[in-house]
C-alpha positions in Angstrom: 81.7 -140.0 -49.1 84.2 -141.5 -51.5 84.2 -138.6 -53.9 82.8 -135.0 -53.9 80.2 -136.0 -56.5 78.7 -138.9 -54.5 75.7 -137.0 -53.1 74.5 -136.0 -56.6 73.8 -139.6 -57.3 70.7 -139.4 -55.0 67.5 -137.7 -56.3 66.6 -136.5 -52.8 69.9 -134.6 -52.6 69.4 -133.0 -56.0 65.9 -131.9 -55.1 67.2 -130.6 -51.7 70.0 -128.7 -53.4 67.7 -127.0 -55.8 65.3 -126.1 -52.9 68.2 -124.8 -50.8 69.6 -122.6 -53.6 66.1 -121.1 -54.4 65.1 -120.6 -50.8 68.5 -119.1 -50.0 68.3 -116.7 -52.9 64.7 -115.5 -52.4 65.2 -115.2 -48.6 68.3 -113.1 -49.2 66.4 -111.0 -51.7 63.5 -110.2 -49.5 65.7 -110.1 -46.4 67.4 -107.0 -47.8 64.2 -105.1 -47.3 63.6 -106.8 -43.9 67.0 -105.7 -42.6 66.9 -102.1 -44.0 63.4 -101.5 -42.6 64.2 -103.0 -39.2 61.6 -105.7 -39.7 63.7 -108.7 -38.5 61.3 -109.5 -35.7 58.4 -109.7 -38.2 60.1 -112.6 -40.1 60.7 -114.4 -36.8 57.1 -113.8 -35.7 55.5 -114.9 -39.0 57.4 -118.2 -39.0 55.9 -119.0 -35.5 52.4 -117.9 -36.6 52.6 -120.0 -39.8 53.6 -123.1 -37.7 50.4 -122.9 -35.8 48.4 -122.8 -39.1 50.4 -125.7 -40.5 49.5 -127.9 -37.6 45.9 -127.0 -37.7 45.8 -127.7 -41.5 47.5 -131.1 -41.0 45.1 -132.2 -38.2 42.1 -131.0 -40.2 43.2 -132.8 -43.3 43.7 -129.6 -45.3 46.6 -128.9 -47.6 49.7 -127.7 -45.6 50.3 -124.6 -47.8 46.7 -123.6 -47.8 46.4 -123.7 -44.0 49.8 -122.0 -43.4 49.0 -119.2 -45.8 45.5 -118.5 -44.4 46.8 -118.6 -40.8 49.8 -116.4 -41.6 47.6 -113.8 -43.4 45.1 -113.9 -40.5 47.9 -113.4 -38.0 49.3 -110.4 -40.0 45.8 -108.8 -40.2 45.2 -109.3 -36.5 48.6 -107.7 -35.6 47.7 -104.8 -37.8 44.3 -104.3 -36.2 45.7 -104.4 -32.7 48.4 -101.8 -33.5 45.9 -99.5 -35.2 43.0 -99.8 -32.8 44.6 -100.0 -29.4 47.8 -98.1 -29.8 49.9 -101.0 -28.8 53.5 -101.1 -30.1 54.2 -103.4 -33.0 56.8 -105.6 -31.3 54.4 -106.3 -28.4 51.5 -107.1 -30.7 53.7 -109.4 -32.8 55.0 -111.1 -29.7 51.5 -111.9 -28.4 49.8 -113.0 -31.6 52.6 -115.1 -33.0 53.5 -116.8 -29.7 49.8 -117.7 -29.2 49.7 -119.1 -32.8 52.8 -121.2 -32.1 51.4 -122.4 -28.8 48.2 -123.6 -30.6 50.4 -125.7 -32.8 52.3 -127.2 -29.8 49.1 -128.0 -27.9 47.6 -129.8 -31.0 50.9 -131.8 -31.4 50.8 -132.8 -27.8 47.2 -134.0 -28.1 47.7 -135.8 -31.4 51.0 -137.5 -30.8 51.1 -139.5 -34.0 52.0 -136.3 -35.9 55.1 -135.5 -33.8 57.7 -136.6 -36.3 56.1 -134.7 -39.1 56.4 -131.4 -37.2 59.9 -132.0 -36.0 60.7 -131.3 -39.7 58.6 -128.1 -39.5 60.5 -127.0 -36.4 64.1 -127.9 -37.6 63.8 -128.4 -41.3 63.9 -131.5 -43.5 65.4 -130.4 -46.8 66.1 -133.9 -47.9 62.4 -134.7 -47.7 61.5 -132.0 -50.1 58.8 -133.2 -52.6 58.0 -132.1 -56.1 55.1 -130.1 -54.8 57.4 -128.3 -52.4 59.7 -127.4 -55.3 56.9 -125.9 -57.3 55.8 -123.8 -54.3 59.4 -122.6 -53.8 59.9 -121.9 -57.5 56.6 -120.0 -57.6 57.4 -117.8 -54.6 60.9 -117.1 -56.0 59.5 -116.1 -59.4 56.9 -113.9 -57.8 59.5 -112.2 -55.7 61.8 -111.5 -58.6 59.0 -110.2 -60.8 57.5 -107.9 -58.1 60.9 -106.5 -57.0 61.8 -105.9 -60.7 58.5 -104.1 -61.5 58.2 -102.2 -58.3 61.9 -101.5 -57.6 61.6 -97.8 -57.2 58.4 -98.0 -55.1 60.0 -100.5 -52.7 63.2 -98.4 -52.6 61.4 -95.2 -51.7 59.2 -96.9 -49.2 62.2 -98.5 -47.5 64.3 -95.4 -47.1 61.9 -92.5 -46.9 58.2 -93.5 -46.7 57.0 -90.0 -45.6 58.5 -88.2 -48.5 57.5 -91.0 -50.9 53.9 -90.6 -49.8 54.0 -86.9 -50.5 55.2 -87.5 -54.0 52.5 -90.0 -54.7 54.2 -93.3 -54.1 51.6 -95.8 -52.8 53.6 -96.7 -49.7 50.8 -98.6 -48.0 50.3 -100.8 -51.0 54.1 -101.3 -51.2 54.3 -102.2 -47.6 51.5 -104.7 -47.9 53.2 -106.4 -50.9 56.4 -106.6 -49.0 54.6 -108.2 -46.2 53.0 -110.7 -48.6 56.4 -111.5 -50.1 57.8 -112.1 -46.6 54.9 -114.4 -45.7 55.4 -116.3 -49.0 59.1 -116.8 -48.2 58.3 -118.0 -44.7 55.9 -120.6 -46.0 58.1 -121.7 -48.8 61.2 -122.0 -46.6 59.4 -123.8 -43.7 60.2 -127.3 -45.0 63.8 -126.4 -45.9 65.0 -124.4 -42.9 62.4 -124.9 -40.2 60.7 -122.5 -37.9 63.5 -122.2 -35.4 66.2 -121.3 -38.0 64.1 -119.3 -40.5 64.7 -115.7 -39.2 68.5 -116.2 -39.4 68.3 -117.5 -43.0 66.4 -114.3 -43.9 68.5 -111.8 -42.0 72.1 -113.2 -42.2 72.7 -112.9 -46.0 71.4 -109.3 -46.0 73.6 -108.1 -43.2 76.6 -109.9 -44.7 76.0 -108.1 -48.0 75.6 -104.8 -46.2 79.1 -105.1 -44.8 80.5 -105.5 -48.3 78.8 -102.6 -50.1 77.2 -99.2 -49.6 75.0 -99.4 -52.7 71.5 -100.7 -52.4 71.4 -102.5 -55.8 74.6 -104.4 -55.1 73.4 -105.3 -51.6 70.2 -106.7 -53.1 72.0 -108.9 -55.6 74.8 -109.8 -53.2 72.3 -110.9 -50.5 70.6 -113.2 -53.0 73.9 -114.6 -54.1 75.1 -115.1 -50.5 71.8 -116.8 -49.6 72.1 -119.2 -52.5 75.7 -120.0 -51.8 75.2 -120.7 -48.1 72.1 -122.8 -48.9 74.1 -125.0 -51.3 77.2 -125.1 -49.1 75.3 -125.8 -46.0 73.3 -128.7 -47.5 76.5 -130.3 -48.9 78.2 -130.0 -45.6 75.2 -131.4 -43.7 75.2 -134.4 -46.0 78.9 -135.0 -45.4 78.7 -134.6 -41.7 75.3 -136.3 -41.3 74.0 -133.3 -39.5 70.7 -131.4 -39.5 70.4 -129.5 -42.8 68.6 -126.4 -41.6 71.0 -125.8 -38.7 74.0 -126.4 -40.9 72.9 -123.9 -43.5 72.4 -121.3 -40.8 75.8 -122.0 -39.3 77.5 -121.7 -42.7 75.8 -118.4 -43.2 76.8 -117.2 -39.7 80.4 -118.4 -40.4 80.6 -116.4 -43.6 79.2 -113.3 -41.8 81.9 -113.7 -39.1 84.6 -113.9 -41.8 83.3 -110.8 -43.6 83.0 -108.9 -40.3 86.5 -109.8 -39.3 87.8 -108.8 -42.8 86.1 -105.5 -42.8 87.2 -104.8 -39.2 90.8 -105.5 -40.1 90.5 -103.3 -43.2 89.2 -100.5 -41.1 92.0 -100.8 -38.6 94.5 -100.6 -41.4 92.9 -97.4 -42.8 93.0 -95.9 -39.3 96.6 -96.9 -38.4 98.5 -94.1 -36.7 101.2 -92.3 -38.6 104.6 -93.2 -37.1 107.6 -90.9 -37.6 111.0 -92.5 -38.1 114.0 -91.0 -36.4 115.9 -88.5 -38.5 119.1 -89.8 -40.0 122.1 -87.8 -38.7 124.0 -85.9 -41.4 127.0 -84.6 -39.4 128.6 -84.2 -36.0 130.4 -81.3 -34.5 131.7 -80.3 -31.1 130.0 -78.0 -28.6 131.3 -76.5 -25.4 129.0 -75.8 -22.4 130.5 -74.4 -19.1 133.9 -75.5 -20.2 132.8 -79.1 -21.0 133.4 -80.1 -24.6 131.1 -82.8 -26.1 130.1 -84.0 -29.5 126.5 -84.7 -30.7 124.9 -85.3 -34.1 122.7 -82.9 -36.1 120.2 -83.9 -38.7 118.5 -82.0 -41.5 114.8 -81.6 -40.7 113.7 -82.8 -44.2 115.3 -86.1 -43.5 112.4 -87.2 -41.3 110.0 -89.5 -43.2 106.8 -91.4 -42.6 106.9 -95.1 -42.2 104.7 -96.9 -44.6 104.2 -93.9 -46.9 107.3 -94.5 -49.0 
């Protein structure tokens, strides 16, 4: 690049930048609830399940987003039924259903090889190939997430931190959990083209845990996570263009690098707060002679109040 503004001369870069900012922001927003509820494995699993649906839709000649959405909802319903009916733990059910869905996609790709390049983009992301249709889907999911979180802020908050007490006080926790699941599925589908299946979980989780290191307040964490996601999306895309590297992977690495810097900074700050108190030696005020067993020697005496603490002034 000759100048920093060169990439903006290309329409595909401008579209990709808008997509990266929107996806980063909405992934960070929804990722806050994912992290605080310990649902990180669900985001990872849904991305794999959606991949299988996307391949089936493409082979069948159905719209990508329709197929991905239907398959993702079907996978979520199946996981829920297995957990409820058979008493199987959630992580095991998610592992079986989502891995099977992913395997369906891989088998179809191996059978219909002319589609291989298209689904390399689904696996690893192809943000510079974002179309106008993709932008509308991403914008719609982003708007829906902002509106729902704004309208149901308290319900989502109570469901996240204390679902048992919330249910006692009449908060519809099951409905709130279902809406959060739908939002997460929407983010996964919208971000598939931008980040790719293999990188998606990190893009959802990393901004939220970075914001968590910076604040103890939920509202600030929510906004901070969205801002960090948007910033890493934009920065990662720009860096990928400059280095001619994979965009999805670069975005994730920028986010991971920012998390590492914040983690190191907070760790250093904690060490400074816990630094041990060091006493400086007392300044001698006077000397006088003493005599022990006929031997006369001189040593200094200091006033006890002369001792002071280093670093405390």
